[in-house]
C-alpha positions as a Python dict, from the first residue, in 0.01 Angstrom:
ca = {
    (1, 'M'): (0, 0, 0),
    (2, 'F'): (-93, -350, -165),
    (3, 'V'): (-334, -496, 53),
    (4, 'A'): (-490, -133, -31),
    (5, 'L'): (-445, -275, -416),
    (6, 'A'): (-547, -602, -341),
    (7, 'L'): (-862, -535, -181),
    (8, 'R'): (-934, -315, -447),
    (9, 'A'): (-866, -528, -675),
    (10, 'E'): (-1120, -780, -521),
    (11, 'G'): (-1382, -511, -590),
    (12, 'F'): (-1360, -332, -234),
    (13, 'R'): (-1378, 91, -229),
    (14, 'V'): (-1056, 92, 1),
    (15, 'R'): (-976, 402, 282),
    (16, 'R'): (-631, 397, 309),
    (17, 'T'): (-497, 626, 552),
    (18, 'G'): (-168, 563, 613),
    (19, 'A'): (119, 490, 931),
    (20, 'R'): (19, 815, 1095),
    (21, 'T'): (-358, 833, 1175),
    (22, 'P'): (-459, 881, 1468),
    (23, 'V'): (-580, 601, 1657),
    (24, 'A'): (-944, 854, 1768),
    (25, 'D'): (-968, 909, 1373),
    (26, 'A'): (-981, 595, 1235),
    (27, 'V'): (-1263, 543, 1530),
    (28, 'R'): (-1433, 754, 1468),
    (29, 'M'): (-1492, 700, 1008),
    (30, 'A'): (-1500, 306, 1127),
    (31, 'R'): (-1794, 448, 1321),
    (32, 'E'): (-1885, 691, 1073),
    (33, 'L'): (-1842, 556, 771),
    (34, 'R'): (-1946, 175, 864),
    (35, 'F'): (-1690, -18, 694),
    (36, 'E'): (-1724, -346, 629),
    (37, 'L'): (-1352, -469, 703),
    (38, 'V'): (-1178, -232, 884),
    (39, 'A'): (-800, -446, 808),
    (40, 'L'): (-419, -283, 1055),
    (41, 'S'): (-79, -302, 990),
    (42, 'F'): (178, -321, 1272),
    (43, 'S'): (578, -375, 1138),
    (44, 'L'): (832, -511, 1459),
    (45, 'A'): (900, -119, 1538),
    (46, 'S'): (521, 5, 1595),
    (47, 'D'): (473, -14, 1989),
    (48, 'A'): (332, -339, 2094),
    (49, 'G'): (111, -117, 2387),
    (50, 'L'): (-7, 99, 2125),
    (51, 'A'): (-64, -136, 1867),
    (52, 'Q'): (-271, -336, 2165),
    (53, 'A'): (-445, -52, 2245),
    (54, 'S'): (-552, 80, 1898),
    (55, 'V'): (-688, -266, 1830),
    (56, 'A'): (-882, -267, 2103),
    (57, 'A'): (-1056, 110, 2027),
    (58, 'L'): (-1062, -76, 1695),
    (59, 'G'): (-1257, -371, 1736),
    (60, 'K'): (-1482, -153, 1978),
    (61, 'A'): (-1603, 58, 1701),
    (62, 'A'): (-1619, -155, 1383),
    (63, 'G'): (-1860, -312, 1668),
    (64, 'K'): (-2067, -654, 1508),
    (65, 'E'): (-2094, -469, 1180),
    (66, 'S'): (-1752, -559, 1022),
    (67, 'A'): (-1467, -730, 1046),
    (68, 'L'): (-1160, -623, 1172),
    (69, 'F'): (-818, -794, 1024),
    (70, 'V'): (-465, -741, 1180),
    (71, 'G'): (-140, -790, 1039),
    (72, 'G'): (225, -760, 901),
    (73, 'S'): (595, -833, 1088),
    (74, 'G'): (473, -696, 1433),
    (75, 'L'): (148, -914, 1444),
    (76, 'A'): (322, -1196, 1703),
    (77, 'R'): (414, -983, 1939),
    (78, 'L'): (-1, -876, 1982),
    (79, 'K'): (-246, -1028, 2219),
    (80, 'L'): (-526, -1033, 1975),
    (81, 'A'): (-821, -1136, 2158),
    (82, 'A'): (-1237, -1123, 1891),
    (83, 'P'): (-1383, -931, 1777),
    (84, 'A'): (-994, -910, 1560),
    (85, 'R'): (-858, -1209, 1309),
    (86, 'P'): (-469, -1235, 1230),
    (87, 'T'): (-393, -1247, 909),
    (88, 'A'): (6, -1281, 839),
    (89, 'T'): (-66, -1244, 418),
    (90, 'V'): (-299, -1096, 117),
    (91, 'G'): (-408, -1380, 37),
    (92, 'L'): (-525, -1510, 380),
    (93, 'L'): (-692, -1232, 394),
    (94, 'L'): (-767, -1285, 70),
    (95, 'D'): (-972, -1605, 120),
    (96, 'A'): (-1095, -1468, 445),
    (97, 'I'): (-1390, -1228, 322),
    (98, 'D'): (-1484, -1438, -6),
}
């Protein structure tokens, strides 16, 4: 929620989906709404396999038009491939999109 507030403060229109949003729904939204930025956050309790699949699916859906940022306490357990950009803090995310 803090990331959404910080992005709104920077002038972004934010669509926050919540932790229990099915990956297929997030992929559909990314395609239909043509987001400039997709940000995912994973906790230590996140299933690493599901997190990997989510990042891969959203990276593919986002395409070259959208930046894909991944963060959260579970970030260290993930093996990220382009176009996903690891972002450890909200400050680094905001710096990267400026």
